KOLPARO-866951 format. One record per residue (C-alpha): residue in one letter; y, x, z. Coordinates in Angstrom, 2 decimals, padded with zeros to 5 digits. Example, Ala and Ser with C-alpha at 12.3 -4.5 7.8 and 13.67 -1.06 7.14 Angstrom:
+------+---------+---------+---------+
| rest |       Y |       X |       Z |
+------+---------+---------+---------+
|    A | -004.50 |  012.30 |  007.80 |
|    S | -001.06 |  013.67 |  007.14 |
+------+---------+---------+---------+
//
This chain:
+------+---------+---------+---------+
| rest |       Y |       X |       Z |
+------+---------+---------+---------+
|    X | -000.15 | -000.11 |  000.19 |
|    X |  002.63 |  002.89 |  001.11 |
|    X |  001.92 |  004.48 | -002.61 |
|    X |  002.47 |  001.01 | -004.27 |
|    X |  005.86 |  000.87 | -002.67 |
|    X |  006.49 |  004.94 | -003.15 |
|    X |  005.83 |  003.61 | -007.68 |
|    X |  008.14 |  000.83 | -007.11 |
|    X |  011.19 |  002.92 | -005.69 |
|    X |  010.83 |  005.43 | -008.32 |
|    X |  010.36 |  002.32 | -011.30 |
|    X |  013.36 |  000.76 | -009.63 |
|    X |  015.75 |  003.72 | -009.84 |
|    X |  014.79 |  004.67 | -012.96 |
|    X |  015.46 |  001.60 | -014.17 |
|    X |  018.97 |  001.43 | -012.84 |
|    X |  019.75 |  004.65 | -013.82 |
|    X |  018.67 |  003.54 | -017.49 |
|    X |  021.08 | -000.07 | -016.94 |
|    X |  023.97 |  002.46 | -016.27 |
|    X |  023.56 |  004.76 | -019.43 |
|    X |  023.68 |  001.74 | -021.35 |
|    X |  026.68 |  000.02 | -019.89 |
|    X |  030.19 | -000.05 | -021.74 |
|    X |  031.86 |  002.68 | -020.28 |
|    X |  035.02 |  001.05 | -017.38 |
|    X |  038.37 |  001.30 | -019.32 |
|    X |  040.10 |  004.11 | -017.36 |
|    X |  042.96 |  003.09 | -015.46 |
|    X |  046.28 |  004.22 | -014.92 |
|    X |  047.63 |  003.86 | -011.55 |
|    X |  051.62 |  003.88 | -010.48 |
|    X |  052.42 |  005.13 | -007.35 |
|    X |  056.34 |  003.52 | -006.38 |
|    X |  058.09 |  003.88 | -003.32 |
|    X |  060.95 |  001.91 | -003.37 |
|    X |  064.20 |  002.46 | -000.99 |
|    X |  067.31 |  000.11 |  000.20 |
|    X |  070.01 |  001.03 | -001.88 |
|    X |  073.56 |  000.95 | -000.01 |
|    X |  075.97 | -000.57 | -002.61 |
|    X |  078.62 |  001.72 | -004.81 |
|    X |  076.51 |  004.39 | -003.06 |
|    X |  074.35 |  006.69 | -005.25 |
|    X |  070.51 |  004.99 | -005.07 |
|    X |  067.85 |  006.90 | -003.92 |
|    X |  065.40 |  008.33 | -006.65 |
|    X |  062.40 |  005.73 | -006.98 |
|    X |  058.70 |  007.91 | -006.96 |
|    X |  056.58 |  007.16 | -010.44 |
|    X |  053.71 |  009.39 | -009.89 |
|    X |  051.35 |  008.11 | -012.58 |
|    X |  047.74 |  009.05 | -013.92 |
|    X |  047.53 |  009.54 | -017.67 |
|    X |  046.13 |  006.36 | -019.97 |
|    X |  045.89 |  005.39 | -023.72 |
|    X |  049.42 |  004.68 | -025.26 |
|    X |  050.41 |  001.03 | -026.01 |
|    X |  050.22 | -000.13 | -029.46 |
|    X |  053.50 | -001.80 | -028.97 |
|    X |  056.55 | -000.23 | -026.95 |
|    X |  058.68 | -003.31 | -025.13 |
|    X |  062.54 | -002.35 | -024.46 |
|    X |  064.81 | -004.59 | -022.84 |
|    X |  068.23 | -005.39 | -024.11 |
|    X |  071.06 | -007.14 | -022.62 |
|    X |  073.79 | -008.89 | -024.00 |
|    X |  076.06 | -012.03 | -023.22 |
|    X |  074.91 | -014.04 | -025.42 |
|    X |  076.24 | -017.24 | -023.70 |
|    X |  079.67 | -017.93 | -023.09 |
|    X |  083.24 | -016.61 | -024.27 |
|    X |  081.32 | -013.13 | -024.84 |
|    X |  078.52 | -014.80 | -026.81 |
|    X |  080.27 | -014.07 | -030.43 |
|    X |  080.28 | -009.89 | -029.49 |
|    X |  076.97 | -010.10 | -027.68 |
|    X |  074.85 | -011.88 | -030.97 |
|    X |  076.80 | -008.63 | -032.95 |
|    X |  075.11 | -006.32 | -030.70 |
|    X |  071.91 | -008.02 | -030.79 |
|    X |  071.69 | -008.04 | -034.36 |
|    X |  072.62 | -004.72 | -034.39 |
|    X |  069.84 | -003.51 | -032.14 |
|    X |  067.64 | -005.63 | -033.83 |
|    X |  068.21 | -004.06 | -037.53 |
|    X |  068.02 | -000.48 | -035.57 |
|    X |  063.95 | -001.92 | -034.31 |
|    X |  063.25 | -003.37 | -037.68 |
|    X |  064.42 |  000.07 | -039.86 |
|    X |  061.85 |  002.22 | -037.42 |
|    X |  059.50 | -000.26 | -037.27 |
|    X |  059.58 | -000.36 | -041.07 |
|    X |  059.85 |  001.91 | -043.39 |
|    X |  062.85 |  002.73 | -045.40 |
|    X |  064.41 |  005.75 | -047.09 |
|    X |  067.36 |  006.44 | -044.89 |
|    X |  068.61 |  009.68 | -043.66 |
|    X |  068.26 |  008.54 | -039.64 |
|    X |  065.64 |  009.56 | -037.39 |
|    X |  062.16 |  006.91 | -037.54 |
|    X |  063.35 |  005.68 | -040.73 |
|    X |  061.01 |  006.99 | -043.34 |
|    X |  057.24 |  005.68 | -041.83 |
|    X |  056.56 |  003.02 | -039.95 |
|    X |  057.05 |  002.71 | -036.04 |
|    X |  056.57 |  005.73 | -033.56 |
|    X |  054.68 |  008.25 | -034.97 |
|    X |  053.88 |  010.38 | -031.95 |
|    X |  052.73 |  007.63 | -030.37 |
|    X |  050.19 |  006.28 | -032.68 |
|    X |  053.04 |  004.08 | -035.19 |
|    X |  053.24 |  002.44 | -032.05 |
|    X |  055.84 | -000.95 | -033.30 |
|    X |  058.91 | -001.69 | -030.87 |
|    X |  059.16 | -004.80 | -029.44 |
|    X |  062.52 | -005.94 | -027.98 |
|    X |  062.56 | -008.13 | -024.87 |
|    X |  066.57 | -009.82 | -025.03 |
|    X |  068.69 | -010.88 | -021.91 |
|    X |  071.48 | -013.13 | -021.91 |
|    X |  074.10 | -011.85 | -018.85 |
|    X |  076.64 | -013.76 | -020.01 |
|    X |  079.35 | -011.48 | -018.86 |
|    X |  078.51 | -011.74 | -015.22 |
|    X |  077.72 | -008.85 | -013.36 |
|    X |  075.79 | -010.49 | -010.38 |
|    X |  073.53 | -011.96 | -014.01 |
|    X |  073.24 | -008.63 | -015.15 |
|    X |  071.89 | -007.42 | -012.45 |
|    X |  068.96 | -009.97 | -011.89 |
|    X |  068.41 | -009.47 | -015.22 |
|    X |  067.85 | -005.57 | -015.38 |
|    X |  065.23 | -006.54 | -012.23 |
|    X |  063.30 | -009.44 | -014.54 |
|    X |  062.83 | -007.20 | -017.55 |
|    X |  061.66 | -004.04 | -015.11 |
|    X |  059.54 | -005.87 | -012.55 |
|    X |  058.15 | -008.70 | -014.99 |
|    X |  058.70 | -008.32 | -018.16 |
|    X |  057.44 | -004.55 | -018.00 |
|    X |  060.04 | -002.44 | -020.35 |
|    X |  059.79 |  001.16 | -020.80 |
|    X |  063.60 |  001.29 | -020.79 |
|    X |  067.08 | -000.52 | -021.17 |
|    X |  069.49 | -001.17 | -023.40 |
|    X |  073.24 | -002.64 | -023.66 |
|    X |  075.36 | -004.23 | -022.21 |
|    X |  078.78 | -004.09 | -023.77 |
|    X |  080.48 | -005.17 | -020.78 |
|    X |  081.27 | -002.34 | -018.12 |
|    X |  081.27 | -004.38 | -015.34 |
|    X |  077.72 | -005.50 | -016.00 |
|    X |  076.49 | -001.97 | -016.65 |
|    X |  077.44 | -000.89 | -013.52 |
|    X |  075.39 | -003.26 | -012.11 |
|    X |  072.51 | -003.38 | -014.42 |
|    X |  072.51 |  000.36 | -014.43 |
|    X |  072.13 |  000.73 | -010.60 |
|    X |  068.84 | -001.93 | -011.46 |
|    X |  067.46 |  000.88 | -013.50 |
|    X |  068.52 |  003.67 | -011.31 |
|    X |  066.58 |  002.21 | -008.14 |
|    X |  063.49 |  001.73 | -010.11 |
|    X |  063.72 |  005.13 | -012.32 |
|    X |  064.23 |  003.31 | -015.91 |
|    X |  066.18 |  005.04 | -018.58 |
|    X |  068.97 |  003.25 | -019.13 |
|    X |  071.10 |  003.88 | -022.71 |
|    X |  074.43 |  002.49 | -023.11 |
|    X |  075.83 |  002.00 | -026.63 |
|    X |  079.04 | -000.01 | -026.00 |
|    X |  079.98 |  000.08 | -022.36 |
|    X |  083.48 |  002.21 | -021.71 |
|    X |  084.51 |  002.65 | -018.17 |
|    X |  084.47 |  006.46 | -017.83 |
|    X |  083.38 |  005.64 | -013.84 |
|    X |  080.39 |  005.17 | -014.95 |
|    X |  079.01 |  008.37 | -016.27 |
|    X |  080.91 |  009.92 | -012.69 |
|    X |  078.15 |  008.51 | -010.54 |
|    X |  075.10 |  010.99 | -010.25 |
|    X |  073.14 |  008.92 | -011.74 |
|    X |  069.87 |  010.83 | -013.46 |
|    X |  068.59 |  007.62 | -015.81 |
|    X |  071.71 |  006.34 | -017.14 |
|    X |  072.73 |  007.99 | -021.13 |
|    X |  075.68 |  006.81 | -022.61 |
|    X |  076.12 |  007.27 | -026.47 |
|    X |  079.42 |  005.82 | -027.31 |
|    X |  083.06 |  007.40 | -025.91 |
|    X |  083.91 |  006.40 | -022.69 |
|    X |  087.57 |  005.14 | -022.87 |
|    X |  088.38 |  008.85 | -020.40 |
|    X |  087.72 |  010.52 | -023.83 |
|    X |  088.92 |  008.36 | -026.11 |
|    X |  092.52 |  008.15 | -024.73 |
|    X |  093.40 |  011.28 | -024.84 |
|    X |  091.19 |  012.93 | -027.77 |
|    X |  092.08 |  009.81 | -030.36 |
|    X |  094.53 |  007.62 | -029.13 |
|    X |  097.21 |  010.41 | -027.64 |
|    X |  096.08 |  012.81 | -030.32 |
|    X |  097.02 |  010.66 | -033.04 |
|    X |  100.04 |  009.97 | -031.69 |
|    X |  100.80 |  013.54 | -031.29 |
|    X |  100.12 |  013.82 | -035.20 |
|    X |  101.90 |  010.64 | -036.02 |
|    X |  105.55 |  011.88 | -034.76 |
|    X |  104.73 |  015.38 | -036.29 |
|    X |  104.37 |  014.02 | -039.69 |
|    X |  106.43 |  011.19 | -039.78 |
|    X |  109.13 |  011.55 | -037.27 |
|    X |  109.25 |  008.15 | -035.34 |
|    X |  110.72 |  009.82 | -032.04 |
|    X |  108.00 |  007.97 | -030.18 |
|    X |  108.82 |  008.20 | -026.19 |
|    X |  108.26 |  005.09 | -024.52 |
|    X |  104.46 |  003.67 | -023.36 |
|    X |  103.40 |  000.04 | -022.84 |
|    X |  100.25 | -000.89 | -021.35 |
|    X |  098.42 | -004.24 | -021.86 |
|    X |  094.86 | -004.25 | -019.98 |
|    X |  092.45 | -006.71 | -018.67 |
|    X |  091.73 | -006.45 | -015.36 |
|    X |  088.12 | -005.89 | -015.88 |
|    X |  086.62 | -002.35 | -014.83 |
|    X |  086.96 | -001.33 | -018.91 |
|    X |  090.73 | -002.23 | -018.45 |
|    X |  091.27 | -000.53 | -015.13 |
|    X |  089.79 |  002.69 | -015.99 |
|    X |  091.69 |  002.62 | -019.05 |
|    X |  094.88 |  001.96 | -017.60 |
|    X |  093.88 |  004.62 | -015.20 |
|    X |  093.78 |  007.16 | -017.68 |
|    X |  096.88 |  006.41 | -019.86 |
|    X |  099.32 |  006.63 | -016.46 |
|    X |  097.62 |  010.08 | -016.04 |
|    X |  098.36 |  011.80 | -019.59 |
|    X |  101.49 |  009.67 | -020.97 |
|    X |  103.50 |  012.55 | -018.85 |
|    X |  101.70 |  015.36 | -020.20 |
|    X |  102.19 |  013.94 | -023.63 |
|    X |  105.86 |  013.81 | -022.72 |
|    X |  105.78 |  009.52 | -022.86 |
|    X |  107.46 |  007.02 | -020.48 |
|    X |  105.18 |  004.41 | -019.24 |
|    X |  108.45 |  001.27 | -019.38 |
|    X |  106.11 | -001.46 | -018.62 |
|    X |  102.32 | -001.79 | -017.09 |
|    X |  100.53 | -005.12 | -017.06 |
|    X |  097.44 | -006.37 | -016.02 |
|    X |  096.28 | -009.82 | -016.54 |
|    X |  093.25 | -011.74 | -015.73 |
|    X |  090.23 | -012.12 | -018.47 |
|    X |  090.74 | -015.65 | -020.01 |
|    X |  094.50 | -016.12 | -019.13 |
|    X |  095.53 | -019.53 | -020.43 |
|    X |  099.01 | -018.34 | -020.91 |
|    X |  100.85 | -015.52 | -021.80 |
|    X |  104.13 | -015.88 | -022.79 |
|    X |  105.39 | -014.71 | -019.62 |
|    X |  103.66 | -011.16 | -020.00 |
|    X |  104.89 | -011.12 | -023.85 |
|    X |  108.51 | -011.53 | -022.44 |
|    X |  108.25 | -008.59 | -020.17 |
|    X |  106.63 | -006.67 | -022.98 |
|    X |  109.71 | -007.86 | -025.06 |
|    X |  112.07 | -006.76 | -022.56 |
|    X |  110.63 | -003.21 | -022.25 |
|    X |  110.33 | -003.05 | -025.74 |
|    X |  108.17 |  000.27 | -025.83 |
|    X |  107.78 |  002.39 | -028.79 |
|    X |  104.16 |  002.08 | -028.58 |
|    X |  102.21 | -000.60 | -027.19 |
|    X |  098.37 | -000.12 | -025.81 |
|    X |  096.35 | -003.10 | -025.64 |
|    X |  092.76 | -003.88 | -024.08 |
|    X |  091.72 | -007.66 | -024.24 |
|    X |  088.59 | -009.57 | -025.03 |
|    X |  088.96 | -011.82 | -028.14 |
|    X |  090.58 | -015.15 | -026.79 |
|    X |  093.08 | -013.51 | -025.00 |
|    X |  093.67 | -010.74 | -028.19 |
|    X |  094.21 | -014.04 | -030.24 |
|    X |  096.11 | -015.98 | -027.75 |
|    X |  098.63 | -012.55 | -027.29 |
|    X |  098.84 | -011.97 | -031.16 |
|    X |  100.40 | -015.22 | -031.46 |
|    X |  103.08 | -014.83 | -029.00 |
|    X |  104.27 | -011.35 | -030.42 |
|    X |  105.26 | -013.49 | -033.51 |
|    X |  106.10 | -016.81 | -031.48 |
|    X |  108.47 | -014.09 | -029.43 |
|    X |  109.28 | -012.06 | -033.08 |
|    X |  108.54 | -008.72 | -031.44 |
|    X |  106.04 | -005.95 | -032.25 |
|    X |  105.64 | -002.09 | -031.30 |
|    X |  106.88 |  001.04 | -033.58 |
|    X |  102.92 |  001.84 | -033.11 |
|    X |  100.87 | -000.74 | -032.04 |
|    X |  096.97 |  000.32 | -030.37 |
|    X |  094.54 | -002.35 | -029.69 |
|    X |  091.26 | -000.80 | -028.21 |
|    X |  088.15 | -002.07 | -029.82 |
|    X |  086.97 | -004.90 | -027.74 |
|    X |  088.25 | -008.25 | -028.48 |
|    X |  090.40 | -007.22 | -031.65 |
|    X |  087.13 | -005.81 | -033.71 |
|    X |  085.95 | -008.69 | -033.24 |
|    X |  085.67 | -010.71 | -036.29 |
|    X |  086.75 | -013.92 | -035.02 |
|    X |  090.33 | -012.57 | -034.24 |
|    X |  091.26 | -011.43 | -037.65 |
|    X |  089.98 | -014.64 | -038.75 |
|    X |  092.07 | -016.45 | -036.62 |
|    X |  095.28 | -015.12 | -036.65 |
|    X |  094.71 | -013.80 | -040.29 |
|    X |  097.61 | -011.73 | -042.40 |
|    X |  099.41 | -010.87 | -039.04 |
|    X |  096.33 | -009.33 | -037.34 |
|    X |  097.51 | -006.22 | -039.79 |
|    X |  099.13 | -002.73 | -038.98 |
|    X |  096.83 | -002.62 | -035.85 |
|    X |  095.37 |  000.70 | -034.29 |
|    X |  092.02 |  001.11 | -032.71 |
|    X |  089.39 |  003.90 | -031.76 |
|    X |  086.29 |  002.79 | -033.69 |
|    X |  082.82 |  004.45 | -033.88 |
|    X |  081.85 |  003.16 | -037.58 |
|    X |  084.00 |  002.13 | -040.50 |
|    X |  082.85 |  000.81 | -044.00 |
|    X |  085.22 |  003.17 | -045.95 |
|    X |  083.21 |  006.66 | -044.40 |
|    X |  080.33 |  005.63 | -047.06 |
|    X |  082.24 |  007.85 | -048.89 |
|    X |  081.40 |  010.64 | -047.61 |
|    X |  078.21 |  009.02 | -045.69 |
|    X |  076.37 |  007.22 | -048.35 |
|    X |  074.12 |  006.25 | -045.57 |
|    X |  076.47 |  003.93 | -044.40 |
|    X |  076.97 |  002.00 | -047.21 |
|    X |  072.82 |  001.21 | -047.18 |
|    X |  072.42 |  000.41 | -043.58 |
|    X |  075.36 | -002.39 | -044.28 |
|    X |  073.50 | -003.25 | -047.25 |
|    X |  070.42 | -004.16 | -045.36 |
|    X |  072.55 | -005.71 | -042.67 |
|    X |  073.99 | -008.10 | -045.13 |
|    X |  070.53 | -009.13 | -046.33 |
|    X |  069.49 | -009.96 | -043.01 |
|    X |  072.52 | -011.52 | -041.52 |
|    X |  074.97 | -013.06 | -043.90 |
|    X |  078.45 | -010.42 | -042.64 |
|    X |  079.50 | -007.22 | -042.50 |
|    X |  077.93 | -004.16 | -040.55 |
|    X |  081.07 | -004.11 | -037.97 |
|    X |  082.31 | -001.43 | -035.06 |
|    X |  080.33 | -003.56 | -032.30 |
|    X |  076.96 | -003.73 | -034.01 |
|    X |  077.13 |  000.06 | -035.14 |
|    X |  077.32 |  001.32 | -031.41 |
|    X |  074.17 | -001.07 | -030.16 |
|    X |  072.50 |  000.00 | -033.32 |
|    X |  073.14 |  003.64 | -032.91 |
|    X |  071.94 |  003.46 | -029.27 |
|    X |  068.75 |  001.88 | -030.52 |
|    X |  068.21 |  005.01 | -032.71 |
|    X |  068.34 |  007.37 | -030.06 |
|    X |  066.48 |  005.88 | -027.37 |
|    X |  063.50 |  005.63 | -029.86 |
|    X |  063.74 |  008.39 | -031.14 |
|    X |  064.06 |  010.10 | -027.48 |
|    X |  060.66 |  007.95 | -026.71 |
|    X |  058.52 |  008.99 | -030.20 |
|    X |  059.46 |  013.18 | -029.07 |
|    X |  058.82 |  012.03 | -025.56 |
|    X |  054.98 |  010.90 | -027.09 |
|    X |  054.79 |  009.02 | -024.32 |
|    X |  055.96 |  005.67 | -022.29 |
|    X |  056.06 |  007.37 | -019.15 |
|    X |  059.72 |  007.12 | -017.69 |
|    X |  059.71 |  010.32 | -016.53 |
|    X |  058.76 |  011.57 | -020.20 |
|    X |  061.31 |  009.48 | -021.90 |
|    X |  064.03 |  010.66 | -019.48 |
|    X |  063.06 |  014.32 | -020.47 |
|    X |  063.58 |  013.41 | -024.11 |
|    X |  066.55 |  011.87 | -023.94 |
|    X |  067.93 |  015.13 | -021.93 |
|    X |  066.47 |  016.93 | -024.82 |
|    X |  068.25 |  015.18 | -027.09 |
|    X |  070.39 |  016.75 | -030.07 |
|    X |  071.24 |  014.44 | -033.48 |
|    X |  073.48 |  015.75 | -035.49 |
|    X |  076.22 |  013.50 | -036.76 |
|    X |  075.49 |  013.09 | -040.81 |
|    X |  071.81 |  011.67 | -039.22 |
|    X |  073.51 |  008.81 | -037.83 |
|    X |  075.70 |  006.20 | -038.84 |
|    X |  078.45 |  006.44 | -036.97 |
|    X |  081.31 |  009.78 | -036.94 |
|    X |  079.85 |  012.08 | -034.10 |
|    X |  076.33 |  012.88 | -032.75 |
|    X |  074.36 |  012.51 | -029.99 |
|    X |  073.68 |  015.35 | -027.05 |
|    X |  073.87 |  014.57 | -023.42 |
|    X |  075.85 |  016.64 | -020.65 |
|    X |  072.73 |  016.67 | -017.63 |
|    X |  075.06 |  016.22 | -015.16 |
|    X |  076.68 |  013.40 | -016.67 |
|    X |  074.56 |  011.34 | -019.14 |
|    X |  077.67 |  011.51 | -021.50 |
|    X |  077.40 |  012.43 | -025.05 |
|    X |  079.16 |  015.55 | -024.94 |
|    X |  079.71 |  014.92 | -029.46 |
|    X |  081.03 |  011.22 | -029.30 |
|    X |  084.36 |  010.64 | -030.39 |
|    X |  086.16 |  008.23 | -031.97 |
|    X |  088.34 |  007.87 | -035.12 |
|    X |  091.02 |  005.67 | -035.30 |
|    X |  091.33 |  002.41 | -038.25 |
|    X |  094.25 |  000.92 | -039.20 |
|    X |  094.10 | -003.54 | -040.25 |
|    X |  095.63 | -003.27 | -043.87 |
|    X |  094.68 | -006.50 | -046.02 |
|    X |  092.75 | -007.72 | -043.36 |
|    X |  089.85 | -004.94 | -043.20 |
|    X |  089.32 | -001.55 | -040.92 |
|    X |  090.08 |  001.52 | -043.05 |
|    X |  089.64 |  004.55 | -041.37 |
|    X |  093.70 |  006.08 | -041.02 |
|    X |  092.90 |  009.62 | -038.56 |
|    X |  092.31 |  012.22 | -038.41 |
|    X |  094.29 |  012.63 | -041.43 |
|    X |  092.28 |  015.25 | -042.81 |
|    X |  088.93 |  012.94 | -042.78 |
|    X |  091.06 |  009.84 | -043.65 |
|    X |  090.13 |  008.22 | -047.36 |
|    X |  093.57 |  005.81 | -046.56 |
|    X |  097.07 |  006.35 | -045.45 |
|    X |  098.34 |  004.96 | -042.02 |
|    X |  101.27 |  002.75 | -042.11 |
|    X |  103.80 |  003.38 | -039.34 |
|    X |  106.12 |  001.97 | -038.31 |
|    X |  104.59 | -001.42 | -038.06 |
|    X |  106.82 | -003.23 | -040.31 |
|    X |  108.57 | -006.67 | -038.49 |
|    X |  107.75 | -009.90 | -038.60 |
|    X |  110.06 | -010.41 | -041.27 |
|    X |  109.84 | -007.65 | -043.08 |
|    X |  106.12 | -008.80 | -043.82 |
+------+---------+---------+---------+
//
């Protein structure tokens, strides 16, 4: 009996080993250890520790895109959304463009994986932006975030990304304070207002004075009470005396003001040689109609992109919107020196029925830069993507912007970013500065209303 039991045990063990050998292998699991420490508002977030084990890469790479898709900023958000979507179409498809990842399908270093976008609407509300960023990270499991146009939303949403250790690429928010928080996961591809107020506005005014002898001596500042507006005002006030200007009127007003007649009357009374204005679209339209009604214009009128670059502005004011100068990261006439701009613009028109504009050009470029980093990382692990972003060095000739992309490791700012200046001539934005690069001649001083 004892011998029989021994035989049964041996047979059972052998059979168990055979079954185990024939069974399909257990899939390798990816284990992540995430330690989240509470962050004190406005302080540098405590770093999140992520220690993944290697695993197979997905066939789809999911990226979260935060934009204002409802409310007063919806037109801008939709424009930015379409720019991101076109970039992803080009990356996922196969296009003969001189853009990173245009030729060949998907991300080659990830087995030609396709990018999938998860859009979230922050409605220009910083609190919603914060909540949506967390939802995209924790529930949608995105590997990176892009957006969000509004600097106030970028402030809150990127803080969430910093806490979770997720790359946040910002192609369009301009407040310079965003790059001064010591964040390691925040990367901005466009120029901040610290850069363009000096390198575009002040340097252009210097060139105009020297070339045309306009005798520009006084500045008027008009900014919305948003984070971007406050940061821009700070830079203008700091730089004005350095460039020999006296600020004779300085107005900060609440966003979506119902009536701006008093503000325009104050500006007219001060009569600055140069007015620099940052407004979103509804306010930009309201102010411009008041300039006409009160019969006032400066010698040089600079508008800080934002609402003035929205096609709805020129549609609303018509020819009255001519002779405005704005910083731009893209202009259709630059296709004369960079044919790829025309190719991308034609594809955009075929998809969305309208021209590319300055806003979606920035979001488009940010998406190209982020996808290029993910591909070079050869991984969807956050630290690998962050490392690749830090190693980014894309020359201007490979992008539709007038600048390339290379990040300062200490701030996440693009050290190559610099806007050119365009003027509204015959209802279109035309590049007019730097003079040596511009296909059109700048028109200064601004013609009066009765001269038009």
